[in-house]
Short mmCIF file of the C-alpha atoms (twelve columns), coordinates in Angstrom:
data_MODEL
# 
_entry.id   MODEL 
# 
loop_
_atom_site.group_PDB 
_atom_site.id 
_atom_site.type_symbol 
_atom_site.label_atom_id 
_atom_site.label_alt_id 
_atom_site.label_comp_id 
_atom_site.label_asym_id 
_atom_site.label_seq_id 
_atom_site.Cartn_x 
_atom_site.Cartn_y 
_atom_site.Cartn_z 
_atom_site.pdbx_PDB_model_num 
ATOM 1   C CA . MET A 1   -0.272  0.143  0.091   1 
ATOM 2   C CA . SER A 2   1.171   3.331  -0.597  1 
ATOM 3   C CA . ARG A 3   0.027   6.463  -0.211  1 
ATOM 4   C CA . TYR A 4   -1.382  8.978  -3.134  1 
ATOM 5   C CA . TYR A 5   -2.050  12.360 -2.955  1 
ATOM 6   C CA . TYR A 6   -5.405  13.457 -5.249  1 
ATOM 7   C CA . ASP A 7   -7.583  16.187 -6.542  1 
ATOM 8   C CA . PHE A 8   -10.165 14.644 -8.208  1 
ATOM 9   C CA . HIS A 9   -12.010 18.066 -9.169  1 
ATOM 10  C CA . VAL A 10  -10.235 20.596 -11.095 1 
ATOM 11  C CA . HIS A 11  -11.408 22.821 -13.740 1 
ATOM 12  C CA . SER A 12  -9.449  23.713 -17.153 1 
ATOM 13  C CA . CYS A 13  -9.711  26.747 -19.367 1 
ATOM 14  C CA . LEU A 14  -12.592 25.206 -21.154 1 
ATOM 15  C CA . SER A 15  -14.439 26.094 -18.198 1 
ATOM 16  C CA . PRO A 16  -15.552 29.430 -18.532 1 
ATOM 17  C CA . CYS A 17  -15.518 30.532 -14.824 1 
ATOM 18  C CA . ALA A 18  -11.932 28.849 -14.608 1 
ATOM 19  C CA . ASP A 19  -9.068  31.152 -15.353 1 
ATOM 20  C CA . ASP A 20  -7.384  31.377 -18.791 1 
ATOM 21  C CA . ASP A 21  -4.150  30.383 -17.185 1 
ATOM 22  C CA . ASN A 22  -5.555  26.635 -16.453 1 
ATOM 23  C CA . THR A 23  -4.153  25.096 -19.665 1 
ATOM 24  C CA . PRO A 24  -3.785  21.383 -19.465 1 
ATOM 25  C CA . ASN A 25  -0.141  21.756 -19.371 1 
ATOM 26  C CA . ASN A 26  -0.007  24.260 -16.618 1 
ATOM 27  C CA . LEU A 27  -2.348  22.692 -14.106 1 
ATOM 28  C CA . ALA A 28  -0.431  19.134 -14.890 1 
ATOM 29  C CA . GLY A 29  2.603   20.901 -13.796 1 
ATOM 30  C CA . MET A 30  1.043   22.822 -10.881 1 
ATOM 31  C CA . ALA A 31  0.248   19.821 -9.514  1 
ATOM 32  C CA . SER A 32  3.459   18.411 -9.925  1 
ATOM 33  C CA . LEU A 33  4.900   21.343 -7.874  1 
ATOM 34  C CA . CYS A 34  1.660   20.620 -5.505  1 
ATOM 35  C CA . ASN A 35  2.950   17.047 -5.087  1 
ATOM 36  C CA . ILE A 36  -0.409  15.787 -6.437  1 
ATOM 37  C CA . ASN A 37  -0.125  11.965 -7.800  1 
ATOM 38  C CA . ILE A 38  -3.517  11.760 -9.122  1 
ATOM 39  C CA . MET A 39  -5.585  14.486 -10.827 1 
ATOM 40  C CA . ALA A 40  -9.113  14.264 -12.975 1 
ATOM 41  C CA . LEU A 41  -9.832  17.163 -14.899 1 
ATOM 42  C CA . THR A 42  -13.452 17.924 -14.819 1 
ATOM 43  C CA . ASP A 43  -14.978 20.391 -16.555 1 
ATOM 44  C CA . HIS A 44  -18.594 21.507 -16.665 1 
ATOM 45  C CA . ASN A 45  -20.737 19.009 -18.549 1 
ATOM 46  C CA . SER A 46  -17.268 18.245 -20.738 1 
ATOM 47  C CA . CYS A 47  -14.614 16.079 -21.230 1 
ATOM 48  C CA . LYS A 48  -12.956 17.681 -24.461 1 
ATOM 49  C CA . ASN A 49  -9.847  19.131 -22.765 1 
ATOM 50  C CA . CYS A 50  -9.128  15.288 -21.220 1 
ATOM 51  C CA . PRO A 51  -7.282  14.237 -24.490 1 
ATOM 52  C CA . ALA A 52  -4.824  17.177 -23.819 1 
ATOM 53  C CA . PHE A 53  -4.683  16.771 -20.023 1 
ATOM 54  C CA . PHE A 54  -3.700  13.169 -20.321 1 
ATOM 55  C CA . GLU A 55  -0.544  14.044 -22.497 1 
ATOM 56  C CA . ALA A 56  0.334   16.901 -19.906 1 
ATOM 57  C CA . ALA A 57  -0.267  14.850 -16.849 1 
ATOM 58  C CA . ARG A 58  2.030   11.932 -18.390 1 
ATOM 59  C CA . ARG A 59  4.798   14.386 -18.843 1 
ATOM 60  C CA . ASN A 60  5.051   15.420 -15.442 1 
ATOM 61  C CA . GLY A 61  4.637   12.021 -13.749 1 
ATOM 62  C CA . ILE A 62  0.459   12.666 -12.802 1 
ATOM 63  C CA . ILE A 63  -1.569  10.020 -13.143 1 
ATOM 64  C CA . PRO A 64  -4.713  11.213 -15.227 1 
ATOM 65  C CA . ILE A 65  -8.076  10.514 -14.547 1 
ATOM 66  C CA . ALA A 66  -10.898 11.445 -17.212 1 
ATOM 67  C CA . GLY A 67  -13.867 13.330 -15.465 1 
ATOM 68  C CA . MET A 68  -16.472 15.683 -16.128 1 
ATOM 69  C CA . GLU A 69  -18.738 17.939 -13.548 1 
ATOM 70  C CA . LEU A 70  -21.880 17.472 -14.586 1 
ATOM 71  C CA . THR A 71  -25.208 19.735 -14.197 1 
ATOM 72  C CA . THR A 72  -28.081 17.618 -13.526 1 
ATOM 73  C CA . SER A 73  -31.674 18.920 -14.449 1 
ATOM 74  C CA . GLU A 74  -32.012 19.623 -10.845 1 
ATOM 75  C CA . ASP A 75  -29.009 21.850 -10.809 1 
ATOM 76  C CA . ILE A 76  -27.229 19.576 -8.712  1 
ATOM 77  C CA . HIS A 77  -23.486 19.292 -9.666  1 
ATOM 78  C CA . LEU A 78  -22.034 15.291 -9.922  1 
ATOM 79  C CA . VAL A 79  -18.372 14.518 -10.127 1 
ATOM 80  C CA . CYS A 80  -17.850 11.759 -12.975 1 
ATOM 81  C CA . LEU A 81  -14.781 9.888  -13.200 1 
ATOM 82  C CA . PHE A 82  -14.026 7.361  -15.688 1 
ATOM 83  C CA . GLU A 83  -10.988 4.889  -15.866 1 
ATOM 84  C CA . GLU A 84  -10.550 4.925  -19.575 1 
ATOM 85  C CA . LEU A 85  -10.181 7.935  -21.667 1 
ATOM 86  C CA . GLU A 86  -12.372 6.682  -24.548 1 
ATOM 87  C CA . ASP A 87  -14.958 6.027  -22.218 1 
ATOM 88  C CA . ALA A 88  -15.017 9.371  -20.882 1 
ATOM 89  C CA . MET A 89  -15.117 11.046 -24.313 1 
ATOM 90  C CA . LYS A 90  -17.989 8.453  -25.300 1 
ATOM 91  C CA . PHE A 91  -19.989 9.592  -22.210 1 
ATOM 92  C CA . ASP A 92  -19.263 13.195 -23.682 1 
ATOM 93  C CA . SER A 93  -20.740 12.716 -26.855 1 
ATOM 94  C CA . GLU A 94  -23.978 11.339 -25.021 1 
ATOM 95  C CA . VAL A 95  -24.139 14.554 -23.035 1 
ATOM 96  C CA . GLU A 96  -24.050 16.672 -25.608 1 
ATOM 97  C CA . GLY A 97  -27.477 15.791 -26.793 1 
ATOM 98  C CA . PHE A 98  -28.845 16.753 -23.243 1 
ATOM 99  C CA . ARG A 99  -27.233 20.013 -23.156 1 
ATOM 100 C CA . THR A 100 -29.075 23.221 -23.349 1 
ATOM 101 C CA . PRO A 101 -28.287 25.438 -26.384 1 
ATOM 102 C CA . PHE A 102 -27.662 28.548 -24.936 1 
ATOM 103 C CA . LYS A 103 -24.627 30.596 -26.686 1 
ATOM 104 C CA . ASN A 104 -22.163 31.465 -24.464 1 
ATOM 105 C CA . ARG A 105 -21.281 35.375 -23.611 1 
ATOM 106 C CA . VAL A 106 -17.114 35.717 -23.519 1 
ATOM 107 C CA . ASP A 107 -17.683 39.179 -22.238 1 
ATOM 108 C CA . ILE A 108 -19.748 37.902 -19.265 1 
ATOM 109 C CA . PHE A 109 -18.765 34.630 -18.478 1 
ATOM 110 C CA . GLY A 110 -15.407 34.193 -19.902 1 
ATOM 111 C CA . HIS A 111 -13.661 32.050 -22.852 1 
ATOM 112 C CA . GLN A 112 -14.360 27.985 -23.354 1 
ATOM 113 C CA . MET A 113 -11.431 26.927 -25.199 1 
ATOM 114 C CA . ILE A 114 -10.363 23.664 -26.308 1 
ATOM 115 C CA . MET A 115 -6.565  22.711 -26.512 1 
ATOM 116 C CA . ASP A 116 -4.069  19.734 -27.359 1 
ATOM 117 C CA . GLY A 117 -1.146  18.490 -25.854 1 
ATOM 118 C CA . ASN A 118 1.019   21.539 -26.417 1 
ATOM 119 C CA . ASP A 119 -1.757  23.925 -24.988 1 
ATOM 120 C CA . GLU A 120 -2.374  25.419 -28.663 1 
ATOM 121 C CA . ILE A 121 -6.250  26.093 -28.983 1 
ATOM 122 C CA . ILE A 122 -7.999  23.789 -31.372 1 
ATOM 123 C CA . GLY A 123 -11.741 24.720 -31.029 1 
ATOM 124 C CA . ILE A 124 -14.068 26.920 -28.936 1 
ATOM 125 C CA . GLU A 125 -17.024 25.641 -27.459 1 
ATOM 126 C CA . GLU A 126 -19.769 28.049 -28.421 1 
ATOM 127 C CA . ASN A 127 -22.448 27.089 -26.048 1 
ATOM 128 C CA . PHE A 128 -22.422 27.945 -22.478 1 
ATOM 129 C CA . LEU A 129 -21.222 24.918 -20.540 1 
ATOM 130 C CA . PRO A 130 -22.517 25.299 -16.674 1 
ATOM 131 C CA . VAL A 131 -26.312 25.464 -17.697 1 
ATOM 132 C CA . ALA A 132 -28.264 22.532 -16.219 1 
ATOM 133 C CA . THR A 133 -28.568 19.595 -18.527 1 
ATOM 134 C CA . ALA A 134 -31.939 17.487 -19.223 1 
ATOM 135 C CA . ILE A 135 -30.528 14.538 -17.204 1 
ATOM 136 C CA . CYS A 136 -31.922 14.061 -13.598 1 
ATOM 137 C CA . LEU A 137 -30.186 12.641 -10.925 1 
ATOM 138 C CA . ASP A 138 -31.515 9.209  -11.339 1 
ATOM 139 C CA . ASP A 139 -30.873 9.024  -14.946 1 
ATOM 140 C CA . ALA A 140 -27.337 10.167 -14.540 1 
ATOM 141 C CA . VAL A 141 -26.155 7.807  -12.343 1 
ATOM 142 C CA . LYS A 142 -27.379 4.957  -14.515 1 
ATOM 143 C CA . LEU A 143 -26.033 6.578  -17.508 1 
ATOM 144 C CA . VAL A 144 -22.493 7.577  -16.277 1 
ATOM 145 C CA . LYS A 145 -22.643 3.570  -15.042 1 
ATOM 146 C CA . SER A 146 -23.709 2.700  -18.702 1 
ATOM 147 C CA . PHE A 147 -20.021 4.379  -19.578 1 
ATOM 148 C CA . LYS A 148 -18.092 2.274  -17.044 1 
ATOM 149 C CA . GLY A 149 -17.805 5.444  -15.179 1 
ATOM 150 C CA . ILE A 150 -18.560 6.145  -11.640 1 
ATOM 151 C CA . CYS A 151 -20.416 9.543  -10.232 1 
ATOM 152 C CA . TYR A 152 -20.621 10.964 -6.666  1 
ATOM 153 C CA . PRO A 153 -21.969 14.310 -5.245  1 
ATOM 154 C CA . ALA A 154 -19.499 17.402 -6.001  1 
ATOM 155 C CA . HIS A 155 -19.204 19.922 -2.626  1 
ATOM 156 C CA . ILE A 156 -22.163 18.612 -0.738  1 
ATOM 157 C CA . ASP A 157 -21.059 21.394 2.074   1 
ATOM 158 C CA . ARG A 158 -21.462 23.884 -0.382  1 
ATOM 159 C CA . GLN A 159 -24.912 25.554 -1.081  1 
ATOM 160 C CA . ALA A 160 -24.695 26.352 -4.490  1 
ATOM 161 C CA . ASN A 161 -25.497 23.332 -6.673  1 
ATOM 162 C CA . GLY A 162 -24.453 20.791 -3.514  1 
ATOM 163 C CA . ILE A 163 -27.154 18.084 -3.224  1 
ATOM 164 C CA . ILE A 164 -27.951 18.700 0.360   1 
ATOM 165 C CA . SER A 165 -28.438 22.420 -0.356  1 
ATOM 166 C CA . VAL A 166 -31.096 21.379 -3.502  1 
ATOM 167 C CA . LEU A 167 -32.515 18.764 -2.046  1 
ATOM 168 C CA . GLY A 168 -32.490 19.239 1.775   1 
ATOM 169 C CA . THR A 169 -30.602 16.104 2.531   1 
ATOM 170 C CA . LEU A 170 -28.522 13.218 1.179   1 
ATOM 171 C CA . PRO A 171 -30.764 10.634 -0.558  1 
ATOM 172 C CA . ALA A 172 -30.963 7.338  0.139   1 
ATOM 173 C CA . LYS A 173 -31.246 6.609  -3.585  1 
ATOM 174 C CA . PRO A 174 -29.486 6.907  -5.943  1 
ATOM 175 C CA . TYR A 175 -27.057 5.364  -3.935  1 
ATOM 176 C CA . PHE A 176 -23.764 7.035  -3.925  1 
ATOM 177 C CA . PRO A 177 -20.522 5.169  -2.525  1 
ATOM 178 C CA . CYS A 178 -18.661 8.269  -2.184  1 
ATOM 179 C CA . VAL A 179 -19.075 12.145 -1.473  1 
ATOM 180 C CA . GLU A 180 -16.909 15.025 -1.959  1 
ATOM 181 C CA . PHE A 181 -16.457 17.776 0.349   1 
ATOM 182 C CA . HIS A 182 -14.357 21.404 -0.421  1 
ATOM 183 C CA . ASN A 183 -13.733 21.960 3.288   1 
ATOM 184 C CA . SER A 184 -12.193 19.027 5.509   1 
ATOM 185 C CA . ASN A 185 -12.876 21.155 8.554   1 
ATOM 186 C CA . VAL A 186 -16.636 20.891 8.239   1 
ATOM 187 C CA . ILE A 187 -16.765 17.041 7.832   1 
ATOM 188 C CA . ASN A 188 -17.914 15.935 11.592  1 
ATOM 189 C CA . ASP A 189 -20.397 18.147 11.447  1 
ATOM 190 C CA . TYR A 190 -22.190 16.434 8.197   1 
ATOM 191 C CA . LYS A 191 -21.573 13.208 9.652   1 
ATOM 192 C CA . GLU A 192 -23.611 14.075 12.587  1 
ATOM 193 C CA . LYS A 193 -26.454 15.729 10.636  1 
ATOM 194 C CA . TYR A 194 -26.721 13.041 7.678   1 
ATOM 195 C CA . ASP A 195 -26.112 9.481  6.785   1 
ATOM 196 C CA . LEU A 196 -22.711 9.140  5.628   1 
ATOM 197 C CA . ASP A 197 -22.142 5.762  7.132   1 
ATOM 198 C CA . GLY A 198 -19.923 3.602  4.498   1 
ATOM 199 C CA . LYS A 199 -19.238 5.881  2.308   1 
ATOM 200 C CA . LEU A 200 -15.588 6.669  1.046   1 
ATOM 201 C CA . ILE A 201 -15.131 10.695 1.759   1 
ATOM 202 C CA . LEU A 202 -13.167 12.560 -0.389  1 
ATOM 203 C CA . VAL A 203 -11.914 16.332 -0.420  1 
ATOM 204 C CA . SER A 204 -10.940 17.954 -3.703  1 
ATOM 205 C CA . SER A 205 -10.128 21.608 -4.549  1 
ATOM 206 C CA . ASP A 206 -12.859 22.398 -7.405  1 
ATOM 207 C CA . ALA A 207 -9.715  24.527 -8.457  1 
ATOM 208 C CA . HIS A 208 -10.987 27.175 -10.838 1 
ATOM 209 C CA . TYR A 209 -7.162  29.102 -10.596 1 
ATOM 210 C CA . LEU A 210 -3.940  27.500 -10.601 1 
ATOM 211 C CA . THR A 211 -3.163  28.621 -7.055  1 
ATOM 212 C CA . ASP A 212 -6.573  26.878 -5.763  1 
ATOM 213 C CA . LEU A 213 -4.375  23.376 -5.922  1 
ATOM 214 C CA . ARG A 214 -3.504  22.345 -2.491  1 
ATOM 215 C CA . ASP A 215 -0.423  21.004 -1.472  1 
ATOM 216 C CA . ASP A 216 -0.462  17.234 0.014   1 
ATOM 217 C CA . ASN A 217 -4.181  18.024 1.014   1 
ATOM 218 C CA . ALA A 218 -5.907  14.101 0.528   1 
ATOM 219 C CA . TRP A 219 -4.669  11.125 -0.008  1 
ATOM 220 C CA . LEU A 220 -5.739  7.701  -0.204  1 
ATOM 221 C CA . GLU A 221 -3.689  4.159  0.385   1 
ATOM 222 C CA . ILE A 222 -3.733  2.089  -3.106  1 
ATOM 223 C CA . ASP A 223 -2.452  -1.141 -3.432  1 
ATOM 224 C CA . ASP A 224 -0.152  -0.538 -6.111  1 
ATOM 225 C CA . ILE A 225 1.904   -3.892 -6.849  1 
ATOM 226 C CA . PRO A 226 2.931   -4.480 -9.082  1 
ATOM 227 C CA . TYR A 227 3.103   -0.719 -9.917  1 
ATOM 228 C CA . SER A 228 1.751   0.905  -13.287 1 
ATOM 229 C CA . SER A 229 -0.097  3.633  -13.533 1 
ATOM 230 C CA . ALA A 230 -3.095  1.675  -15.140 1 
ATOM 231 C CA . ASN A 231 -2.742  -0.650 -12.398 1 
ATOM 232 C CA . VAL A 232 -3.157  2.486  -9.802  1 
ATOM 233 C CA . ARG A 233 -5.743  3.464  -11.965 1 
ATOM 234 C CA . LYS A 234 -7.691  0.014  -11.839 1 
ATOM 235 C CA . LYS A 235 -7.373  -0.150 -7.998  1 
ATOM 236 C CA . LEU A 236 -8.362  3.160  -7.371  1 
ATOM 237 C CA . PHE A 237 -11.711 2.949  -8.878  1 
ATOM 238 C CA . GLU A 238 -12.312 -0.645 -7.356  1 
ATOM 239 C CA . MET A 239 -12.176 1.613  -4.226  1 
ATOM 240 C CA . LEU A 240 -14.318 4.403  -5.467  1 
ATOM 241 C CA . ARG A 241 -17.136 1.864  -6.377  1 
# 
């Protein structure tokens, strides 16, 4: 068993609310400086910068995870993670059909840049990404699973788009094996108020700026023998499930 520092909730320059400096290579480089071993890229309702992030992460010795922060029809944010990049991109294509075609206003919301592995712009997302999709909470869980992924509620300790603030509770169904906190200091308070027994507690940055990434903040003990990044990713997903 080895300790792996992680951050499973990070936004790139594809998310309009994220800084333009959050390019795939800058994120991977900053993760290396912060001693993060495993990082997931989770842009709003899109995985389109994940291929570039995979290239950048591997150059910086980071184990990359392809992900998305999905906004359900209830306006709840879910972190969706995929063991294989190919499955994430298939999921991305499926989600596009459920997105609301609301044009992005760069002057108001910010840029939505799609990049290659060298941080060159190869596309612009025209429609505003953070708008709620037409996928309800129950269907979102099923859809992610159908693409071999896992999902769990993002930042349950936040008022904006947190499942508890939206629904007033953490529902028994659909069942989530994990929950994410933004502030680790409130975990015990939430354990007293809500049934978190048996759930894996994760803490991630929800980074929108490079400076949001945290040094050695959260870790998981993972059985990594025999070592390979693919084996670590496999064991990680077994743990998350």
